[in-house]
C-alpha positions as CSV (number, residue, x, y, z in Angstrom):
1,M,137.4,200.7,-10.0
2,L,135.7,202.2,-13.3
3,P,136.5,201.2,-16.4
4,E,139.0,203.7,-18.1
5,R,137.1,204.6,-21.1
6,L,134.6,206.2,-18.6
7,V,137.4,208.7,-17.7
8,T,138.0,212.1,-19.8
9,F,141.6,213.2,-19.2
10,R,142.2,217.2,-20.2
11,N,144.8,219.1,-18.8
12,D,146.2,217.2,-16.1
13,S,142.7,216.6,-14.7
14,A,140.2,213.2,-14.7
15,F,136.6,213.9,-15.0
16,V,133.4,211.1,-15.3
17,E,130.2,212.5,-16.3
18,L,127.2,211.8,-13.7
19,L,123.4,212.5,-14.0
20,N,122.5,216.1,-12.1
21,E,119.5,216.4,-10.2
22,L,117.9,217.2,-13.7
23,S,118.8,213.9,-15.1
24,E,121.5,215.6,-17.6
25,P,125.3,214.7,-17.9
26,A,127.5,216.8,-16.1
27,E,131.5,216.1,-15.8
28,T,132.7,215.6,-12.3
29,L,136.4,216.0,-11.5
30,I,138.1,212.9,-10.2
31,T,141.7,211.9,-8.7
32,T,142.4,208.5,-10.3
33,G,145.4,206.2,-9.1
34,L,146.6,203.0,-10.5
35,S,145.9,202.2,-13.9
36,D,146.4,198.4,-16.0
37,G,145.4,200.4,-19.4
38,L,141.7,199.0,-18.9
39,N,140.9,200.0,-15.8
40,V,141.9,202.9,-13.1
41,E,141.4,203.3,-9.7
42,I,139.2,206.5,-8.2
43,A,141.0,207.7,-5.5
44,S,138.6,210.4,-4.5
45,G,135.6,212.5,-6.1
46,L,133.3,209.4,-6.2
47,I,131.7,207.1,-3.9
48,E,131.5,203.4,-4.4
49,S,127.6,203.5,-5.3
50,T,127.5,206.2,-7.6
51,Q,126.3,205.7,-11.0
52,V,128.5,207.1,-14.0
53,V,127.0,207.8,-17.6
54,Q,128.2,205.4,-20.1
55,R,127.9,207.2,-23.5
56,P,127.4,204.6,-26.6
57,P,130.6,204.3,-28.6
58,K,131.5,206.4,-31.6
59,E,131.0,205.2,-35.0
60,I,133.9,205.7,-36.9
61,E,132.5,206.8,-40.6
C-alpha cells in the first residue's frame, strides 16, 4: 500500500518516482490494485522495502 498522492496516473498507466543510482528521481511503471481514495494497493512493480520519492506539496499562488 502507498498513499495515492505518491502515484502519478497517466494514459491508463501508473507511475511512482524512485531514486536511481545517481540519487535522482526517476519514474517507474507500477500496477495498482484496490484503492480506498487515500491509499492504493501496489500489485507489481515495487518490492516492500523500496523507498518512493515524496515531493513536498505544491503551494497555491
